[in-house]
ZAKE-856512 format. One record per residue (C-alpha): residue in three letters; y, x, z. Coordinates in steps of 0.02 Angstrom, whole numbers, plus 50000, padded with zeros to 5 digits. Layout:
ZAKE-856512
AlaYXZ...
//
This chain:
ZAKE-856512
Met500005000050000Ser501795005349972Ser502705013250117Val504325005350056Ser504794988050112Pro506334977750071Thr507524971750205Gly507904955850110Pro507174944249977His506814952249810Pro507864946449661Lys507164931349573Arg508034931549405Val507594946149294Ala508194949149116Val507074959149001Thr507404966948831Gly505904972348728Gly504834958648805Thr503804955948648Gly503404974448630Phe501854983548689Leu502484987948864Gly503544972248875Arg502044960648861His501224969249009Leu502844969049108Ile503224950649082Ala501464945949136Ala501674956349295Leu503394948849333Val502764931149310Asp501264934549422Ala502464941149554Gly503494925249551Phe505034930949457Asp506084919549348Val506134929249184Arg507324928549037Ala506734938648889Leu507504943048722Ala506544939648561Arg507094941048380Ser506074925648337Ala504714915348419Pro503724925448548Pro501834927448535Pro500944911148581Gly500174918248740Gln501874923148806Ala502724907048756Met501604896548868Ser502334902049035Ala503554890049117His504294904949210Val504924913549053Arg506464907848958Trp506594915848787Ile508304920048718Thr508304921448528Gly509264936548470Ser509304955448463Leu510244970448529Glu511444968148383Gln512034951148446Ser513244951348592Ala513174932448620Ala511274932948640Leu511404947648761Glu512694938348866Ala511544923248875Leu510104934548922Val510934943149070Asp512064929149134Gly511734927149320Ser510324939849325Asp509934950049481Leu509054963849383Val509044969349201Leu507554978949135His508024987148970Leu506454991648871Ala506984987748693Gly507165002148572Leu506715008648401Val505275021048393Lys505125022348203Ala506445020148069Arg506765021647883Arg508345031847911Ala508795043748052Ser510425034248081Asp509445018448122Phe508935025948289Met510735027348347Val511165009948283Thr509805002048389Asn509495013648536Arg511275019348573Asp512365005448503Gly511184991648560Thr511224998748736Ala513124999148729Arg513154980548687Leu511934976548826Leu512984985948954Ala514544976848895Ala513654960248918Ile513124965149094Val514894970449140Lys515524953549078Lys514154941749139Ala513154950349276Pro514154964349358Gln513154961649518Ala511494965649433Arg510524981549449Ile509924989749287Ile508334999349255His508435007949088Val506725012949023Ser507105028048915Ser505895041448857Leu505375058948908Ala505965063848733Ala507765062248795Arg507515079048882His507655087848714Pro508855078348600His508875092348472Leu507065089348422Ser507245072748331Pro508435058548290Tyr507405047548406Ala507605059648552Ala509465061348517Ser509685042548517Lys508765040548682Gln509855053548766Ala511415045548690Ala510885028848764Glu510635037048934Gln512365044748924Leu513135027448909Leu512485023549083Leu513325039049153Glu515095036349089Gly516395023149050Pro516295005149111Ala514455006849157Thr514895018049304Ala515435002349398Leu513644995649383Arg512124999549489Arg510885007849372Leu509495020449357Ile508525028449215Leu506635030549199Arg505865042349073Pro504035038449037Pro502955049648925Gly501655043248802Ile501175025448848Tyr499465018448798Gly498295004348843Pro497714987048787Gly498804980648647Asp499244998048583Val498874998648397Glu499385016948384Ile497945022648492Leu496735016248359Lys497245031048251Leu496815043248390Ile495135035148419Arg494685034948234Thr495105053448220Ala494125057648377Arg492605048248312Gly492655060648168Gly492375074548294Phe494085082448316Leu495755080148402Pro497285087648315Ala498255098748436Pro500015102548376Ile500225121548369Ala499065125848515Val497685117848619Asp498525123048782His500095112848749Arg500275100048887Val500725081548888Ser500935068049018Leu500285050448990Ile500395033649076Tyr499335017949062Ala500425003149012Pro499824990749146Asp500165004149278Leu501935007049215Ala502214988149211Ala501564986749390Phe502735000749443Leu504234992249364Cys503754975749445Ala503564984149615Leu505244992549593Ala505994975649548Lys505374968849715Gln506204983149807Val507934983549730Ser508724972549864Gly508024983650002Glu508984997250091Ser507525008050149Ala506895024450074Asn508545026949981Leu508115013149857Gly509705004049902Asp510935018249921Ala512375021849804Ala511705038549741Phe510045031149689Trp510895017649584Ser512225028849508Gly511285033849353Ser509925044249434Ile508585049749310Trp506735049749356Glu505215054749255Ile503575045649278Asp501765048349226Asp500015044749292Gln500165058649423Ala498565066449355Cys498135084749340Gly497135093049203Ala495545102949228Asp496575118249277Gly497475108849416Arg499155108549328Gly500135092749293Gly499755082549139Tyr498395086749014Asp498155099948883Tyr497255095448722Arg495615102548784Asp495705090348930Leu496015075948811Ala494595081248696Ala493385082348844Ile493855064648899Leu493645057948723Ser491965066748708Ala491345058548868Leu491915041048824Leu491465041248639Arg489815050048675Arg490045062948541Arg490775080248538Val492645080548506Arg493505097348480Ala495355100948500Val495905109048337Pro497605117748324Val498725111648183Pro499905125348117Lys501775122548119Gly501875123247929Leu500605109347910Leu501505098648039Ser503095100747938Leu502215095347778Ile501475080047864Gly503185075347934Gly504005077647766Ala502715066647683Gly503035053147812Asp504905053947780Ala504645053047592Phe503485038147606Ser504725028747717Lys506125032047593Leu505115026447442Ser504255011547521Gly505635005447633Gln504375004547775Pro504715014047937Leu503375026447991Ile503185034748160Ile502625050448067Ser504185060448022Arg504865078048030Gly505705073648195Lys504105066948270Met503175082548217Arg504485093348303Glu504245082948460Leu502365085048454Ala502525103848427His503515105948587Gly502375114248713Asp502805105148875Trp502935086348892Val502405085449074Ala503425073649183Arg504215080149342Pro503505072249502Leu504325056849573Pro504995057249750Pro503715049949873Ala504695033849901Leu504535029949716Ala502795037149687Asp502125025749825Leu502575010549721Met501145015049604Pro499825020749730Arg498295020949616Pro498795024849437Arg497365026849315Asp497095043949241Phe496785045349054Lys494895043949071Ala494995027649169Gly496415020549064Leu495575024948900Ala493935017148959Glu494865000748990Thr495735002248822Leu494085004848733Ala493394989448822Trp494894979548759Leu494564985548582Lys492744980648596Arg493194963148655Gly494394961248508Asp495734952748614
//
């Protein structure tokens, strides 16, 4: 159980952006189960399973529409900002959505819900904005919470690493490749990454939502809600006892769960660049955004994507996170069920 307890009732009205996305679906389910009154933004009709809840009010609109954002946050106690672009046809699209959309959301909060607390779910990529247009846009969005009118708001920033779990279509590509007997390791097999299982991250955000009206463990103090930045992962260590996983760790876990040998195979920098260039060319010709790009390949080639540990008061809100082996086993079971 968490060692943190609120001194008052937790907020009941929560506004969520990105509620129809992969993480958002897990989060809204957790918030509803916890008794929150949820408002969520959707470009069009939400998935049928989400639309059924009487505790979720869907606001039609996007981060480009100020009126929809004002309706979303009006009277909210907490705003959870998950929405963002992870793949784009043009590099400039990342800034338009991730930075400028966040600016509109903050303006709506200042106007309609200045009393609300804000949890901005960013990305570990924001550590290194020079690597990709995506990373640059995530850091630019974070910067908006640290300057200008937003400084009058109570806000914090979370940087998760790679998120996976049931509902993640991207993990299918990893599994298909691993079934072929190998796991591509950008540059070197000892490069390290952090991961987090989506239901665990959703549970953490929900637990944090319950605590935001409390004053214990520094969760209510001014410094904590003045744009503090925290990184979060599954708190696991690789076989060598260091944080996160290297690609040999990941290959060993895939081998065990897929019941076939999977080897981590280094991919040279030149080949990564060619793959990224091909992805950019395809997006330009087809008009379809691809997550594979030169920027994404530069991100993958970076040698250290391990999250820094959370302070105990925050880490205790997620007391039993699944490591990659447990989380992947549940994800494989989801795939087998065909949900």
